[in-house]
C-alpha positions in Angstrom: 57.7 90.2 107.6 54.0 90.9 108.2 52.7 92.4 111.5 49.1 92.7 112.7 48.1 96.2 113.8 44.5 96.4 115.0 43.5 93.8 112.4 45.5 95.5 109.6 48.2 93.3 108.2 51.2 95.4 107.4 53.7 93.9 105.0 57.2 95.0 106.0 58.9 93.3 103.1 58.4 96.7 101.5 60.1 99.2 103.9 57.7 101.4 105.8 58.0 104.9 107.4 57.3 105.8 111.0 56.9 109.5 111.6 58.1 110.9 114.9 55.8 113.1 117.0 57.1 114.1 120.5 54.7 115.5 123.1 57.7 116.8 125.0 59.4 120.1 125.6 63.0 118.8 125.5 63.4 116.3 122.6 66.8 116.9 120.9 65.3 118.1 117.6 63.2 121.2 118.3 60.9 120.8 115.3 59.7 117.4 116.6 58.3 119.0 119.8 54.5 119.2 119.6 53.2 120.2 123.0 49.9 121.7 121.8 47.3 119.6 120.0 46.8 121.9 117.0 50.4 121.7 116.0 50.5 118.0 116.6 47.5 117.4 114.4 48.9 119.6 111.7 52.1 117.6 111.7 50.3 114.3 111.9 48.2 115.2 108.8 51.3 116.2 106.9 53.1 113.0 107.7 50.1 110.8 106.8 49.6 112.6 103.5 53.3 112.1 102.8 53.0 108.4 103.2 53.8 107.5 106.8 52.5 104.0 107.8 53.0 104.6 111.5 53.1 107.7 113.8 55.2 107.3 116.9 54.0 109.3 119.9 56.3 109.9 122.8 55.8 111.8 126.0 59.2 111.2 127.7 62.3 112.5 126.0 65.0 109.8 125.8 67.8 111.9 124.5 71.1 111.4 126.5 70.8 113.0 129.9 67.0 113.6 129.6 65.3 114.6 132.9 63.0 112.2 134.7 59.2 112.8 134.5 56.5 111.0 136.4 54.2 108.4 134.9 51.2 110.7 135.4 52.9 113.5 133.5 53.8 111.1 130.7 50.2 109.9 130.4 48.9 113.5 130.5 51.1 114.2 127.5 50.4 111.1 125.3 46.8 110.2 125.9 45.3 113.5 124.6 47.6 113.3 121.6 46.5 109.7 120.7 42.9 110.5 121.2 43.1 113.7 119.1 44.8 112.0 116.2 42.4 109.1 116.1 39.4 111.4 116.3 40.6 113.3 113.3 42.3 110.4 111.5 40.7 107.2 112.7 42.7 104.7 110.6 46.1 105.9 111.9 48.4 103.2 113.2 49.9 104.8 116.3 53.0 103.5 118.1 53.4 104.5 121.7 57.0 105.3 122.5 57.4 104.4 126.2 59.3 102.1 128.5 56.5 102.0 131.1 53.9 99.2 131.0 51.1 101.4 132.5 51.6 104.1 129.9 51.7 101.4 127.2 48.6 99.7 128.4 46.5 102.9 128.7 47.8 104.1 125.3 46.7 100.9 123.6 43.3 101.2 125.4 43.1 104.7 124.0 43.7 103.3 120.5 47.4 103.0 119.9 48.3 100.0 117.8 51.8 99.0 118.9 54.4 99.5 121.6 57.9 101.0 121.0 60.0 100.2 124.1 63.6 101.6 124.2 64.5 99.2 127.0 63.0 95.9 125.7 61.5 95.4 129.2 64.6 96.2 131.2 63.2 99.3 132.8 59.8 97.7 133.5 59.5 94.0 134.0 55.8 94.0 133.3 56.2 95.5 129.8 56.5 92.3 127.7 53.6 90.7 129.6 51.4 93.7 128.7 52.4 93.4 125.0 51.6 89.7 125.1 48.2 90.2 126.9 47.2 93.0 124.5 48.4 91.1 121.5 50.1 94.1 119.9 53.3 94.4 117.9 56.3 95.1 120.2 59.4 97.0 119.2 62.3 96.0 121.4 65.4 98.3 121.3 68.9 97.7 122.7 70.2 100.1 125.3 72.0 100.0 128.6 71.0 101.9 131.8 68.5 104.7 131.2 68.6 108.1 129.4 70.5 109.6 132.3 73.2 107.0 132.5 73.5 105.3 129.1 76.1 107.6 127.6 78.8 106.1 129.9 77.7 102.5 129.3 79.2 101.9 125.9 82.0 99.3 126.5 81.5 96.0 124.6 83.5 92.9 124.0 82.3 92.7 120.4 79.4 95.1 119.7 77.5 93.3 116.9 77.9 89.9 118.7 76.9 91.3 122.0 73.7 92.7 120.4 73.0 89.4 118.7 73.1 87.7 122.1 71.0 90.4 123.7 68.3 90.1 121.0 68.4 86.3 121.0 67.5 86.3 124.7 64.9 89.0 124.3 63.2 87.3 121.4 63.1 84.0 123.2 61.5 85.6 126.2 58.9 87.5 124.1 57.9 84.5 122.1 57.6 82.4 125.2 55.2 85.0 126.6 53.1 84.8 123.4 54.1 88.1 121.6 53.5 87.3 118.0 54.8 90.4 116.2 58.3 91.5 117.1 60.5 94.2 115.7 64.1 94.9 116.7 65.8 98.3 116.9 69.6 98.4 117.4 69.3 101.6 119.4 71.6 103.9 117.5 72.9 106.5 120.0 71.7 104.6 123.0 74.8 103.5 125.0 76.8 103.7 121.8 79.3 106.3 120.7 79.6 107.7 117.2 82.1 105.1 115.9 80.0 102.3 117.3 76.9 103.6 115.6 78.7 103.6 112.3 80.0 100.1 113.0 76.5 98.8 113.6 75.2 100.5 110.5 77.9 99.0 108.4 77.0 95.5 109.7 73.3 95.9 109.8 72.7 92.9 107.5 74.1 90.6 110.2 71.0 91.2 112.2 68.8 89.8 109.5 69.9 86.4 110.9 67.5 87.0 113.8 64.6 86.6 111.3 62.8 89.7 112.7 62.0 93.0 111.0 64.5 95.8 111.8 63.6 99.3 112.6 66.3 102.0 112.1 66.2 105.3 113.9 69.0 107.6 112.8 67.0 110.7 112.0 68.9 113.9 112.7 70.9 112.2 115.5 74.3 113.4 116.8 76.0 110.7 114.9 75.2 112.7 111.8 75.5 116.3 113.0 78.5 115.9 115.2 80.4 114.1 112.4 79.5 116.8 110.0 80.0 119.6 112.6 76.5 121.0 112.0 73.2 121.1 114.0 70.3 118.7 114.1 68.3 121.3 112.1 70.9 120.9 109.3 71.1 117.1 109.4 68.4 116.2 106.9 70.8 115.4 104.0 73.0 113.3 106.3 69.9 111.5 107.5 68.9 110.6 104.0 72.4 109.3 103.3 72.4 107.0 106.3 68.8 105.9 105.7 69.8 104.9 102.1 72.6 102.7 103.6 70.2 101.2 106.1 67.7 100.3 103.4 70.5 98.7 101.3 71.3 96.5 104.3 67.8 95.3 105.0 66.0 97.9 107.2 62.2 97.3 107.3 61.1 100.5 109.1 62.7 103.9 109.1 61.7 106.1 112.1 62.1 109.7 110.9 61.3 113.3 111.5 61.0 114.0 107.7 58.5 111.6 106.1 58.6 113.0 102.6 62.3 112.6 102.1 62.3 109.1 103.7 59.4 108.0 101.3 61.4 109.3 98.4 64.4 107.3 99.6 62.4 104.1 99.8 60.9 104.7 96.3 64.2 105.3 94.7 65.8 102.3 96.4 63.0 100.1 95.3 64.0 100.7 91.7 67.4 99.2 92.3 68.3 95.5 91.9 70.6 95.0 94.9 
């Protein structure tokens, strides 16, 4: 449960927090949109002071139905963000949230420490080879289709079992290529409806059988706010509840918009003998 990020060994046996910073104008949670560098740096500083181990930078919104943007535009969004954060906070471990190998490679060259790929290589066949060549940790998520089409691709024979098969194949491919540090993400909300998201959360411990660290990204998602008939802006309490359940079932990384509350959840859960 230890991963190597730019020579730093990060022990994931104690759950870690990944703060979300979106260099996008259309991410589903408006407070996460940081299009100008001043606001991005302010948010980065707050998250780091609150205890985030990683900051996840994305330049392409992957909310359901998100519009296509070019590779050039994505790079123009993320590279200045990475460079600005590392100039001000040099020790920051940045995750680049992209499904494009060129964006991943240039972001790592700019100083990012790991790759967070929503498609696990399905949307860019070069992605895993890039992660292997650069010897960086690789987060592989489960989804079907792309952000435009995934909403309608949620029929499964047996959802947990289908995902076990999916990750088993992906892990085999990644290890054969020489990727040493792998993290799996079940992809809550990606080609899954609300009942399916709750089913996966309730069975999260099953995925510990894959012997890989698990990242959980439920922060302020529609699974929470649609169930409670509220908005994403009102979904912090629900996020904390579901993060607590995820930690109790073995989550190693929580990807969140609200670092302080997630850190408090980890600290309180660490006091329990489960």
